[in-house]
A tleap script that builds the chain and sets N, CA, C and O, in Angstrom:
source leaprc.protein.ff14SB
mol = sequence {
  NMET GLY ASN GLU SER MET VAL ASP LYS LYS
  LEU LEU ASP ILE LEU VAL CYS PRO TRP CYS
  LEU GLY GLU LEU ASP LEU ALA GLU GLN LYS
  LEU THR CYS ARG GLU CYS ARG THR VAL TYR
  VAL ILE GLU ASP ASP ILE PRO ASN MET LEU
  ILE PRO GLU ALA ARG VAL PHE CYS PRO LEU
  CYS SER LYS GLU MET GLU LYS ILE GLY GLU
  TYR ALA CYS CYS ALA ASP CYS GLY LYS LYS
  PHE SER MET GLU GLN ARG ILE LYS GLY ARG
  MET ILE ASP HIE ALA GLU PRO TYR GLY GLY
  LYS CSER
}
set mol.1.N position { 14.122 -5.152 21.792 }
set mol.1.CA position { 13.730 -5.712 20.528 }
set mol.1.C position { 14.358 -4.958 19.359 }
set mol.1.O position { 14.715 -5.577 18.356 }
set mol.2.N position { 14.503 -3.630 19.465 }
set mol.2.CA position { 15.135 -2.859 18.407 }
set mol.2.C position { 14.217 -2.658 17.215 }
set mol.2.O position { 13.006 -2.861 17.307 }
set mol.3.N position { 14.807 -2.254 16.090 }
set mol.3.CA position { 14.039 -2.013 14.875 }
set mol.3.C position { 13.846 -3.253 14.025 }
set mol.3.O position { 13.040 -3.246 13.095 }
set mol.4.N position { 14.569 -4.314 14.329 }
set mol.4.CA position { 14.493 -5.520 13.520 }
set mol.4.C position { 13.226 -6.296 13.855 }
set mol.4.O position { 12.905 -6.503 15.025 }
set mol.5.N position { 12.515 -6.720 12.828 }
set mol.5.CA position { 11.271 -7.455 13.010 }
set mol.5.C position { 11.553 -8.879 13.461 }
set mol.5.O position { 12.516 -9.507 13.020 }
set mol.6.N position { 10.702 -9.378 14.344 }
set mol.6.CA position { 10.819 -10.748 14.809 }
set mol.6.C position { 9.765 -11.631 14.129 }
set mol.6.O position { 9.474 -12.727 14.608 }
set mol.7.N position { 9.190 -11.155 13.011 }
set mol.7.CA position { 8.196 -11.929 12.289 }
set mol.7.C position { 8.874 -13.184 11.745 }
set mol.7.O position { 9.952 -13.116 11.156 }
set mol.8.N position { 8.233 -14.315 11.948 }
set mol.8.CA position { 8.778 -15.601 11.521 }
set mol.8.C position { 9.001 -15.630 10.013 }
set mol.8.O position { 8.130 -15.227 9.242 }
set mol.9.N position { 10.164 -16.104 9.600 }
set mol.9.CA position { 10.527 -16.186 8.174 }
set mol.9.C position { 9.539 -17.059 7.401 }
set mol.9.O position { 9.210 -16.745 6.257 }
set mol.10.N position { 9.064 -18.141 8.001 }
set mol.10.CA position { 8.103 -19.018 7.331 }
set mol.10.C position { 6.794 -18.273 7.058 }
set mol.10.O position { 6.179 -18.450 6.006 }
set mol.11.N position { 6.375 -17.439 8.011 }
set mol.11.CA position { 5.161 -16.654 7.814 }
set mol.11.C position { 5.358 -15.664 6.669 }
set mol.11.O position { 4.479 -15.514 5.820 }
set mol.12.N position { 6.491 -15.000 6.643 }
set mol.12.CA position { 6.758 -14.030 5.575 }
set mol.12.C position { 6.777 -14.695 4.200 }
set mol.12.O position { 6.398 -14.079 3.205 }
set mol.13.N position { 7.216 -15.948 4.147 }
set mol.13.CA position { 7.265 -16.666 2.873 }
set mol.13.C position { 5.883 -16.965 2.302 }
set mol.13.O position { 5.737 -17.107 1.088 }
set mol.14.N position { 4.865 -17.064 3.158 }
set mol.14.CA position { 3.521 -17.391 2.654 }
set mol.14.C position { 2.588 -16.189 2.578 }
set mol.14.O position { 1.547 -16.265 1.925 }
set mol.15.N position { 2.935 -15.084 3.228 }
set mol.15.CA position { 2.069 -13.906 3.179 }
set mol.15.C position { 2.108 -13.252 1.802 }
set mol.15.O position { 3.166 -13.146 1.181 }
set mol.16.N position { 0.937 -12.814 1.335 }
set mol.16.CA position { 0.825 -12.051 0.098 }
set mol.16.C position { -0.096 -10.866 0.349 }
set mol.16.O position { -0.821 -10.839 1.344 }
set mol.17.N position { -0.072 -9.908 -0.528 }
set mol.17.CA position { -0.951 -8.743 -0.416 }
set mol.17.C position { -2.406 -9.204 -0.545 }
set mol.17.O position { -2.754 -9.872 -1.519 }
set mol.18.N position { -3.253 -8.858 0.419 }
set mol.18.CA position { -4.649 -9.285 0.339 }
set mol.18.C position { -5.431 -8.598 -0.777 }
set mol.18.O position { -6.494 -9.082 -1.166 }
set mol.19.N position { -4.928 -7.480 -1.300 }
set mol.19.CA position { -5.620 -6.787 -2.391 }
set mol.19.C position { -5.317 -7.403 -3.737 }
set mol.19.O position { -6.234 -7.663 -4.516 }
set mol.20.N position { -4.047 -7.644 -4.030 }
set mol.20.CA position { -3.681 -8.058 -5.381 }
set mol.20.C position { -2.911 -9.370 -5.434 }
set mol.20.O position { -2.559 -9.839 -6.516 }
set mol.21.N position { -2.649 -9.961 -4.283 }
set mol.21.CA position { -1.909 -11.221 -4.159 }
set mol.21.C position { -0.451 -11.096 -4.589 }
set mol.21.O position { 0.196 -12.092 -4.913 }
set mol.22.N position { 0.064 -9.861 -4.589 }
set mol.22.CA position { 1.459 -9.628 -4.939 }
set mol.22.C position { 2.402 -10.027 -3.814 }
set mol.22.O position { 1.996 -10.161 -2.659 }
set mol.23.N position { 3.675 -10.215 -4.175 }
set mol.23.CA position { 4.694 -10.552 -3.180 }
set mol.23.C position { 5.009 -9.323 -2.329 }
set mol.23.O position { 4.874 -8.184 -2.777 }
set mol.24.N position { 5.436 -9.584 -1.078 }
set mol.24.CA position { 5.708 -8.514 -0.126 }
set mol.24.C position { 7.194 -8.430 0.188 }
set mol.24.O position { 7.883 -9.446 0.275 }
set mol.25.N position { 7.676 -7.199 0.358 }
set mol.25.CA position { 9.049 -6.950 0.793 }
set mol.25.C position { 9.009 -6.438 2.226 }
set mol.25.O position { 8.158 -5.619 2.573 }
set mol.26.N position { 9.929 -6.921 3.059 }
set mol.26.CA position { 10.024 -6.506 4.459 }
set mol.26.C position { 11.124 -5.477 4.619 }
set mol.26.O position { 12.262 -5.707 4.212 }
set mol.27.N position { 10.781 -4.331 5.218 }
set mol.27.CA position { 11.759 -3.294 5.537 }
set mol.27.C position { 11.160 -2.343 6.565 }
set mol.27.O position { 10.002 -1.941 6.450 }
set mol.28.N position { 11.948 -1.991 7.560 }
set mol.28.CA position { 11.572 -0.973 8.553 }
set mol.28.C position { 10.199 -1.204 9.186 }
set mol.28.O position { 9.370 -0.295 9.227 }
set mol.29.N position { 9.966 -2.399 9.669 }
set mol.29.CA position { 8.725 -2.735 10.382 }
set mol.29.C position { 7.475 -2.560 9.513 }
set mol.29.O position { 6.407 -2.206 10.014 }
set mol.30.N position { 7.618 -2.808 8.217 }
set mol.30.CA position { 6.459 -2.770 7.338 }
set mol.30.C position { 6.673 -3.716 6.169 }
set mol.30.O position { 7.802 -4.009 5.776 }
set mol.31.N position { 5.559 -4.184 5.626 }
set mol.31.CA position { 5.566 -5.026 4.434 }
set mol.31.C position { 5.012 -4.193 3.289 }
set mol.31.O position { 3.942 -3.598 3.418 }
set mol.32.N position { 5.724 -4.144 2.176 }
set mol.32.CA position { 5.296 -3.366 1.023 }
set mol.32.C position { 5.065 -4.298 -0.158 }
set mol.32.O position { 5.927 -5.109 -0.498 }
set mol.33.N position { 3.894 -4.177 -0.781 }
set mol.33.CA position { 3.566 -5.002 -1.926 }
set mol.33.C position { 4.361 -4.542 -3.148 }
set mol.33.O position { 4.408 -3.352 -3.457 }
set mol.34.N position { 4.974 -5.484 -3.828 }
set mol.34.CA position { 5.754 -5.179 -5.032 }
set mol.34.C position { 4.864 -4.757 -6.194 }
set mol.34.O position { 5.296 -4.001 -7.063 }
set mol.35.N position { 3.625 -5.241 -6.215 }
set mol.35.CA position { 2.721 -4.969 -7.339 }
set mol.35.C position { 1.961 -3.656 -7.183 }
set mol.35.O position { 2.049 -2.783 -8.045 }
set mol.36.N position { 1.214 -3.511 -6.089 }
set mol.36.CA position { 0.332 -2.341 -5.948 }
set mol.36.C position { 0.868 -1.287 -4.978 }
set mol.36.O position { 0.241 -0.246 -4.780 }
set mol.37.N position { 2.034 -1.561 -4.370 }
set mol.37.CA position { 2.724 -0.609 -3.486 }
set mol.37.C position { 1.970 -0.297 -2.190 }
set mol.37.O position { 2.258 0.705 -1.535 }
set mol.38.N position { 1.024 -1.132 -1.821 }
set mol.38.CA position { 0.326 -0.949 -0.557 }
set mol.38.C position { 1.270 -1.337 0.577 }
set mol.38.O position { 2.051 -2.281 0.451 }
set mol.39.N position { 1.191 -0.597 1.691 }
set mol.39.CA position { 2.085 -0.821 2.827 }
set mol.39.C position { 1.276 -1.333 4.014 }
set mol.39.O position { 0.249 -0.759 4.374 }
set mol.40.N position { 1.752 -2.419 4.614 }
set mol.40.CA position { 1.143 -3.023 5.793 }
set mol.40.C position { 2.141 -2.916 6.944 }
set mol.40.O position { 3.264 -3.409 6.844 }
set mol.41.N position { 1.734 -2.278 8.021 }
set mol.41.CA position { 2.609 -2.039 9.164 }
set mol.41.C position { 2.700 -3.292 10.035 }
set mol.41.O position { 1.730 -4.038 10.172 }
set mol.42.N position { 3.871 -3.510 10.616 }
set mol.42.CA position { 4.078 -4.603 11.568 }
set mol.42.C position { 4.078 -3.985 12.961 }
set mol.42.O position { 4.910 -3.132 13.271 }
set mol.43.N position { 3.143 -4.419 13.795 }
set mol.43.CA position { 3.011 -3.896 15.153 }
set mol.43.C position { 3.194 -5.035 16.143 }
set mol.43.O position { 2.506 -6.052 16.053 }
set mol.44.N position { 4.112 -4.875 17.084 }
set mol.44.CA position { 4.392 -5.919 18.077 }
set mol.44.C position { 4.701 -7.253 17.408 }
set mol.44.O position { 4.247 -8.303 17.864 }
set mol.45.N position { 5.472 -7.209 16.329 }
set mol.45.CA position { 5.898 -8.384 15.564 }
set mol.45.C position { 4.757 -9.113 14.868 }
set mol.45.O position { 4.905 -10.275 14.489 }
set mol.46.N position { 3.607 -8.437 14.695 }
set mol.46.CA position { 2.460 -9.028 14.010 }
set mol.46.C position { 2.117 -8.167 12.798 }
set mol.46.O position { 1.792 -6.991 12.960 }
set mol.47.N position { 2.182 -8.723 11.588 }
set mol.47.CA position { 1.803 -7.946 10.400 }
set mol.47.C position { 0.308 -7.635 10.417 }
set mol.47.O position { -0.518 -8.536 10.570 }
set mol.48.N position { -0.032 -6.361 10.259 }
set mol.48.CA position { -1.425 -5.942 10.190 }
set mol.48.C position { -1.827 -5.955 8.718 }
set mol.48.O position { -1.535 -5.015 7.979 }
set mol.49.N position { -2.498 -7.025 8.299 }
set mol.49.CA position { -2.852 -7.213 6.896 }
set mol.49.C position { -4.286 -6.795 6.588 }
set mol.49.O position { -4.832 -7.188 5.557 }
set mol.50.N position { -4.899 -6.009 7.459 }
set mol.50.CA position { -6.265 -5.546 7.231 }
set mol.50.C position { -6.258 -4.437 6.184 }
set mol.50.O position { -5.578 -3.425 6.350 }
set mol.51.N position { -7.011 -4.627 5.113 }
set mol.51.CA position { -7.024 -3.667 4.009 }
set mol.51.C position { -7.435 -2.267 4.464 }
set mol.51.O position { -6.802 -1.300 4.040 }
set mol.52.N position { -8.462 -2.104 5.306 }
set mol.52.CA position { -8.832 -0.744 5.705 }
set mol.52.C position { -7.729 0.002 6.471 }
set mol.52.O position { -7.736 1.232 6.521 }
set mol.53.N position { -6.795 -0.727 7.059 }
set mol.53.CA position { -5.728 -0.088 7.822 }
set mol.53.C position { -4.419 0.018 7.043 }
set mol.53.O position { -3.432 0.542 7.559 }
set mol.54.N position { -4.406 -0.473 5.809 }
set mol.54.CA position { -3.205 -0.402 4.976 }
set mol.54.C position { -2.959 1.043 4.550 }
set mol.54.O position { -3.881 1.859 4.517 }
set mol.55.N position { -1.705 1.345 4.227 }
set mol.55.CA position { -1.325 2.688 3.788 }
set mol.55.C position { -0.987 2.641 2.299 }
set mol.55.O position { -0.348 1.703 1.823 }
set mol.56.N position { -1.421 3.657 1.583 }
set mol.56.CA position { -1.200 3.728 0.140 }
set mol.56.C position { -0.468 5.033 -0.164 }
set mol.56.O position { -0.825 6.095 0.346 }
set mol.57.N position { 0.570 4.932 -1.010 }
set mol.57.CA position { 1.363 6.109 -1.341 }
set mol.57.C position { 1.261 6.426 -2.824 }
set mol.57.O position { 1.190 5.523 -3.658 }
set mol.58.N position { 1.253 7.706 -3.145 }
set mol.58.CA position { 1.120 8.173 -4.519 }
set mol.58.C position { 2.384 7.855 -5.320 }
set mol.58.O position { 3.492 8.137 -4.863 }
set mol.59.N position { 2.227 7.272 -6.511 }
set mol.59.CA position { 3.394 6.980 -7.337 }
set mol.59.C position { 3.983 8.229 -7.992 }
set mol.59.O position { 5.098 8.192 -8.511 }
set mol.60.N position { 3.237 9.330 -7.970 }
set mol.60.CA position { 3.715 10.565 -8.583 }
set mol.60.C position { 4.508 11.434 -7.619 }
set mol.60.O position { 5.572 11.946 -7.967 }
set mol.61.N position { 3.981 11.599 -6.392 }
set mol.61.CA position { 4.642 12.511 -5.445 }
set mol.61.C position { 5.097 11.819 -4.167 }
set mol.61.O position { 5.724 12.453 -3.318 }
set mol.62.N position { 4.794 10.529 -4.011 }
set mol.62.CA position { 5.200 9.705 -2.864 }
set mol.62.C position { 4.556 10.107 -1.546 }
set mol.62.O position { 5.012 9.669 -0.490 }
set mol.63.N position { 3.520 10.920 -1.573 }
set mol.63.CA position { 2.787 11.282 -0.352 }
set mol.63.C position { 1.737 10.225 -0.061 }
set mol.63.O position { 1.247 9.552 -0.968 }
set mol.64.N position { 1.395 10.085 1.225 }
set mol.64.CA position { 0.353 9.131 1.579 }
set mol.64.C position { -0.972 9.593 0.992 }
set mol.64.O position { -1.308 10.776 1.032 }
set mol.65.N position { -1.717 8.635 0.447 }
set mol.65.CA position { -2.983 8.948 -0.206 }
set mol.65.C position { -4.161 8.621 0.705 }
set mol.65.O position { -4.065 7.776 1.595 }
set mol.66.N position { -5.268 9.308 0.463 }
set mol.66.CA position { -6.510 9.052 1.179 }
set mol.66.C position { -7.266 7.960 0.441 }
set mol.66.O position { -7.383 8.003 -0.784 }
set mol.67.N position { -7.782 6.981 1.177 }
set mol.67.CA position { -8.566 5.914 0.566 }
set mol.67.C position { -10.036 6.272 0.639 }
set mol.67.O position { -10.575 6.520 1.718 }
set mol.68.N position { -10.689 6.297 -0.533 }
set mol.68.CA position { -12.120 6.583 -0.614 }
set mol.68.C position { -12.747 5.483 -1.454 }
set mol.68.O position { -12.613 5.475 -2.678 }
set mol.69.N position { -13.428 4.559 -0.798 }
set mol.69.CA position { -14.020 3.432 -1.507 }
set mol.69.C position { -12.956 2.619 -2.218 }
set mol.69.O position { -11.993 2.168 -1.598 }
set mol.70.N position { -13.128 2.430 -3.521 }
set mol.70.CA position { -12.180 1.656 -4.316 }
set mol.70.C position { -11.048 2.517 -4.879 }
set mol.70.O position { -10.235 2.036 -5.668 }
set mol.71.N position { -10.995 3.786 -4.475 }
set mol.71.CA position { -9.978 4.695 -4.999 }
set mol.71.C position { -8.981 5.112 -3.926 }
set mol.71.O position { -9.295 5.136 -2.736 }
set mol.72.N position { -7.787 5.437 -4.368 }
set mol.72.CA position { -6.782 6.088 -3.537 }
set mol.72.C position { -6.600 7.470 -4.148 }
set mol.72.O position { -6.309 7.593 -5.337 }
set mol.73.N position { -6.770 8.513 -3.335 }
set mol.73.CA position { -6.756 9.885 -3.835 }
set mol.73.C position { -5.620 10.679 -3.203 }
set mol.73.O position { -5.387 10.598 -1.997 }
set mol.74.N position { -4.913 11.447 -4.033 }
set mol.74.CA position { -3.804 12.262 -3.561 }
set mol.74.C position { -4.195 13.732 -3.632 }
set mol.74.O position { -4.395 14.275 -4.719 }
set mol.75.N position { -4.301 14.369 -2.482 }
set mol.75.CA position { -4.653 15.779 -2.437 }
set mol.75.C position { -3.488 16.646 -2.904 }
set mol.75.O position { -3.715 17.746 -3.409 }
set mol.76.N position { -2.249 16.181 -2.751 }
set mol.76.CA position { -1.084 16.986 -3.123 }
set mol.76.C position { -0.929 17.139 -4.630 }
set mol.76.O position { -0.710 18.248 -5.116 }
set mol.77.N position { -1.038 16.042 -5.378 }
set mol.77.CA position { -0.845 16.145 -6.832 }
set mol.77.C position { -2.171 16.123 -7.591 }
set mol.77.O position { -2.196 16.285 -8.811 }
set mol.78.N position { -3.283 15.922 -6.859 }
set mol.78.CA position { -4.599 16.009 -7.482 }
set mol.78.C position { -4.994 14.832 -8.351 }
set mol.78.O position { -5.756 15.012 -9.301 }
set mol.79.N position { -4.507 13.637 -8.064 }
set mol.79.CA position { -4.839 12.457 -8.859 }
set mol.79.C position { -5.544 11.414 -8.005 }
set mol.79.O position { -5.361 11.362 -6.789 }
set mol.80.N position { -6.354 10.585 -8.658 }
set mol.80.CA position { -6.952 9.437 -7.968 }
set mol.80.C position { -6.730 8.207 -8.827 }
set mol.80.O position { -6.698 8.287 -10.055 }
set mol.81.N position { -6.577 7.070 -8.168 }
set mol.81.CA position { -6.278 5.815 -8.836 }
set mol.81.C position { -7.242 4.758 -8.328 }
set mol.81.O position { -7.477 4.645 -7.125 }
set mol.82.N position { -7.797 3.984 -9.250 }
set mol.82.CA position { -8.631 2.859 -8.823 }
set mol.82.C position { -7.712 1.716 -8.428 }
set mol.82.O position { -6.542 1.686 -8.810 }
set mol.83.N position { -8.241 0.791 -7.671 }
set mol.83.CA position { -7.453 -0.363 -7.272 }
set mol.83.C position { -7.017 -1.147 -8.507 }
set mol.83.O position { -5.897 -1.657 -8.550 }
set mol.84.N position { -7.881 -1.248 -9.504 }
set mol.84.CA position { -7.535 -1.967 -10.735 }
set mol.84.C position { -6.335 -1.309 -11.417 }
set mol.84.O position { -5.434 -2.006 -11.884 }
set mol.85.N position { -6.313 0.008 -11.477 }
set mol.85.CA position { -5.184 0.709 -12.084 }
set mol.85.C position { -3.908 0.440 -11.297 }
set mol.85.O position { -2.849 0.227 -11.888 }
set mol.86.N position { -3.999 0.447 -9.972 }
set mol.86.CA position { -2.830 0.222 -9.134 }
set mol.86.C position { -2.293 -1.187 -9.344 }
set mol.86.O position { -1.080 -1.372 -9.450 }
set mol.87.N position { -3.165 -2.174 -9.406 }
set mol.87.CA position { -2.740 -3.560 -9.543 }
set mol.87.C position { -2.105 -3.805 -10.908 }
set mol.87.O position { -1.102 -4.511 -11.003 }
set mol.88.N position { -2.665 -3.242 -11.941 }
set mol.88.CA position { -2.172 -3.489 -13.295 }
set mol.88.C position { -0.988 -2.602 -13.656 }
set mol.88.O position { -0.504 -2.655 -14.787 }
set mol.89.N position { -0.517 -1.796 -12.727 }
set mol.89.CA position { 0.654 -0.974 -12.981 }
set mol.89.C position { 0.399 0.177 -13.935 }
set mol.89.O position { 1.333 0.687 -14.553 }
set mol.90.N position { -0.859 0.596 -14.065 }
set mol.90.CA position { -1.199 1.688 -14.965 }
set mol.90.C position { -1.475 2.961 -14.195 }
set mol.90.O position { -2.217 3.824 -14.664 }
set mol.91.N position { -0.890 3.086 -13.023 }
set mol.91.CA position { -1.249 4.177 -12.129 }
set mol.91.C position { -0.947 5.544 -12.713 }
set mol.91.O position { -1.793 6.435 -12.644 }
set mol.92.N position { 0.201 5.733 -13.270 }
set mol.92.CA position { 0.602 7.064 -13.716 }
set mol.92.C position { -0.095 7.446 -15.020 }
set mol.92.O position { -0.577 8.571 -15.145 }
set mol.93.N position { -0.158 6.541 -15.988 }
set mol.93.CA position { -0.722 6.867 -17.291 }
set mol.93.C position { -2.221 7.117 -17.276 }
set mol.93.O position { -2.724 7.893 -18.089 }
set mol.94.N position { -2.941 6.473 -16.367 }
set mol.94.CA position { -4.398 6.571 -16.379 }
set mol.94.C position { -4.973 7.233 -15.125 }
set mol.94.O position { -6.126 6.986 -14.772 }
set mol.95.N position { -4.200 8.051 -14.467 }
set mol.95.CA position { -4.686 8.721 -13.263 }
set mol.95.C position { -5.777 9.725 -13.639 }
set mol.95.O position { -5.698 10.399 -14.666 }
set mol.96.N position { -6.786 9.804 -12.791 }
set mol.96.CA position { -7.880 10.740 -13.008 }
set mol.96.C position { -7.717 11.937 -12.076 }
set mol.96.O position { -7.112 11.810 -11.011 }
set mol.97.N position { -8.255 13.114 -12.468 }
set mol.97.CA position { -8.179 14.291 -11.583 }
set mol.97.C position { -8.949 14.036 -10.294 }
set mol.97.O position { -9.966 13.343 -10.279 }
set mol.98.N position { -8.441 14.608 -9.229 }
set mol.98.CA position { -9.094 14.498 -7.920 }
set mol.98.C position { -9.185 15.889 -7.345 }
set mol.98.O position { -8.184 16.603 -7.286 }
set mol.99.N position { -10.370 16.289 -6.918 }
set mol.99.CA position { -10.595 17.648 -6.423 }
set mol.99.C position { -10.210 17.877 -4.981 }
set mol.99.O position { -10.325 19.005 -4.504 }
set mol.100.N position { -9.757 16.865 -4.261 }
set mol.100.CA position { -9.400 17.023 -2.856 }
set mol.100.C position { -10.589 16.850 -1.956 }
set mol.100.O position { -11.681 16.495 -2.400 }
set mol.101.N position { -10.367 17.105 -0.680 }
set mol.101.CA position { -11.424 16.935 0.312 }
set mol.101.C position { -12.444 18.067 0.178 }
set mol.101.O position { -12.090 19.199 -0.151 }
set mol.102.N position { -13.720 17.744 0.438 }
set mol.102.CA position { -14.748 18.785 0.371 }
set mol.102.C position { -15.012 19.373 1.727 }
set mol.102.O position { -15.849 20.265 1.860 }
savepdb mol mol.pdb
quit
């Protein structure tokens, strides 16, 4: 099968991000939302669009963030972002301090 996804082109044309309804880009066996930057992994040629299993990356340091309720928190740069901030593209300007894991 290789690294190339066998996900049907018609399916990719209708799929949107379940969080913000943004368009998705396909690359390296994952779908990435253009709006909120959430990443959905493709496993066995099936896109996993379950929000609890989605991956979120920090716009400041590009490290994977921890999801806590409605927030995505970055232990590396110490910021947290609400889903609303991520969707509206205000992630960097309105980031709140995050104390890390307790």
